[in-house]
C-alpha positions in Angstrom: -37.2 13.3 24.9 -35.9 12.7 21.5 -32.0 12.7 19.9 -30.6 14.2 17.5 -27.5 13.2 15.9 -25.2 15.9 15.2 -22.1 15.6 12.7 -18.4 15.2 14.6 -17.0 17.9 15.4 -14.2 18.8 13.2 -10.6 18.2 15.0 -8.9 20.8 17.1 -7.5 23.5 16.0 -3.7 22.2 16.0 -5.1 17.9 17.1 -3.0 16.8 14.3 -3.2 13.2 15.5 -6.8 13.7 14.8 -7.3 15.1 11.6 -4.7 12.9 10.3 -6.9 9.4 11.8 -9.7 11.0 9.8 -7.7 11.9 6.7 -6.3 8.1 6.8 -9.8 7.0 7.2 -11.4 8.1 4.3 -8.7 7.4 2.3 -8.1 3.7 4.0 -12.0 3.0 3.1 -11.9 4.5 -0.4 -8.5 2.7 -1.2 -10.2 -0.3 0.2 -13.2 -0.6 -2.2 -11.5 0.5 -4.6 -9.0 -2.6 -5.1 -11.5 -5.0 -3.7 -11.7 -7.2 -6.8 -8.3 -7.9 -5.6 -7.1 -11.0 -3.3 -6.1 -9.7 -0.2 -7.0 -5.9 -1.2 -4.6 -3.2 -0.5 -2.2 -5.5 1.2 -2.6 -7.7 -2.3 -1.8 -3.9 -3.9 0.8 -3.3 -1.6 2.1 -6.6 -2.6 1.9 -6.1 -6.4 3.3 -2.8 -6.8 6.4 -3.7 -4.9 6.7 -6.6 -7.2 6.6 -4.2 -10.4 9.9 -2.5 -8.9 11.2 -5.6 -9.4 14.3 -4.2 -6.8 12.8 -6.3 -3.5 11.3 -9.4 -4.5 12.2 -11.9 -2.2 9.1 -12.9 -0.3 10.2 -12.4 3.0 11.4 -8.8 2.2 8.5 -7.2 1.6 6.9 -9.1 4.0 9.5 -6.7 7.0 8.7 -4.0 4.5 5.4 -4.1 4.2 4.3 -5.0 7.7 3.1 -8.2 6.9 3.7 -11.3 9.0 5.3 -13.8 7.1 3.0 -16.2 7.5 0.1 -14.0 6.3 2.5 -13.0 3.4 2.2 -16.6 2.3 -1.2 -17.2 2.0 -1.9 -13.8 0.4 0.6 -14.3 -2.1 -1.1 -18.0 -2.4 -4.0 -15.9 -3.3 -1.7 -13.8 -5.7 -0.7 -16.4 -7.6 -4.1 -18.4 -7.6 -5.5 -15.6 -9.7 -2.5 -15.5 -11.6 -1.4 -12.2 -11.1 2.0 -13.3 -9.6 4.5 -16.2 -9.7 7.1 -17.4 -7.6 10.7 -18.5 -8.7 13.6 -19.7 -6.6 16.0 -16.3 -5.8 19.3 -16.0 -7.4 20.7 -14.7 -4.6 19.2 -17.7 -1.7 17.8 -21.1 -3.4 15.7 -21.3 0.0 13.9 -17.8 -0.4 11.1 -16.8 -3.3 11.2 -14.3 -6.0 7.6 -12.8 -6.6 6.9 -11.4 -9.7 4.2 -9.8 -11.7 2.5 -11.7 -14.1 1.3 -10.5 -17.6 -2.2 -10.4 -16.2 -0.1 -8.6 -13.0 0.5 -5.8 -14.6 -2.9 -5.2 -16.2 -4.3 -5.3 -12.9 -2.0 -3.5 -11.1 -2.3 -0.5 -14.2 -6.1 -0.6 -13.3 -5.7 -0.3 -9.5 -3.2 2.1 -9.4 -5.1 4.2 -12.0 -8.4 3.8 -8.7 -6.4 4.6 -5.7 -5.3 7.8 -8.2 -8.8 8.4 -7.8 -9.5 7.7 -4.5 -6.1 9.9 -3.4 -7.6 13.1 -5.9 -11.0 12.4 -3.8 -9.6 12.3 -0.5 -7.5 15.5 -1.3 -10.6 17.5 -3.6 -10.8 20.1 -0.6 -7.0 21.2 -1.4 -5.6 23.3 -4.5 -3.4 21.5 -6.8 0.0 22.8 -5.2 -1.5 22.4 -1.8 -1.9 18.6 -2.5 1.6 18.5 -4.1 3.2 19.9 -0.9 0.7 17.8 1.2 2.3 14.7 -0.5 5.4 15.6 -0.4 5.5 16.4 3.3 4.0 13.4 4.8 6.3 11.2 1.9 9.6 12.9 4.1 7.6 12.5 7.8 7.3 9.2 6.7 11.2 8.9 5.9 11.2 6.6 9.0 9.1 4.0 7.3 11.5 2.0 5.2 10.5 3.5 1.3 10.4 0.9 -1.8 13.7 1.1 -3.1 16.7 -1.4 -3.6 18.6 -0.5 -0.9 16.3 -0.1 1.8 15.7 -3.7 0.5 18.8 -4.8 1.1 19.1 -3.2 4.4 16.0 -5.0 5.5 17.4 -8.6 4.1 20.0 -8.4 6.5 18.1 -7.8 9.3 
């Protein structure tokens, strides 16, 4: 008897978890490939993006906001620094802490990586109309409101924890 390989069944109607998981896996695989040359891959991209915002550059606070272990964050920033993408300097608000700042090279690499990530997003959402893709983005962002967004007020709140 021979076995036949069948494609996985589509998510059951109403199975949000399975549908989100499938979508997230497709996005994660594409994003990982898109930024594979970047030290730390997607995590390195997140650090560069957060650094570019300028409102939350403290390394420890960034680790907390991004959900990265502080020790892992240290090694990740070491790798980004070694690649010439970021530099550290003492945080004027707390000289024991270090700020993570983009270099000119880091800005250029971030711009290219951002374009690549946007292409992945477009590919993942290609089955939706432009209006539906924008609606999904807005809904996911609203639904994730429990996760701290990367803005100045959230950075201050996280730093006080």
